[in-house]
Steps between C-alpha positions, in 0.01 A plus 500: 500500500228730358342400170623141515260211535587279793621144424230367732230671295640361175509151645141538617380596151687205348343267756140624463470579130393209283714525190258303282215739582714801413639351176147396393409868480735521198549144369260211432649206693442127453621200700851392401539203736683467828308790647634747240298718265588621154394773258617731226778729617389866540856621426543365146289371210453125492252239379573218740511558875845527653401712800480289815373585849577284801257608775658279767828691459343838423708525181452549125739436213484522119699230322473702178656831600662410833312754712396390845423615849262486790181685593687829539 
């Protein structure tokens, strides 16, 4: 179908893109234990970090506002 990105291409980007490198362009991340990273959420104002990135799963989630997703 014209104009639609193929599922194989989406899967390839998810596989190759390092989520922690991409998030670090916008958020200062620090070790959170268990291989996770944490920082201040870019989607709402906060003073203590509730934004978590789990590189091994390629996912991010904010425990403050409930937003989450993957590298895309």
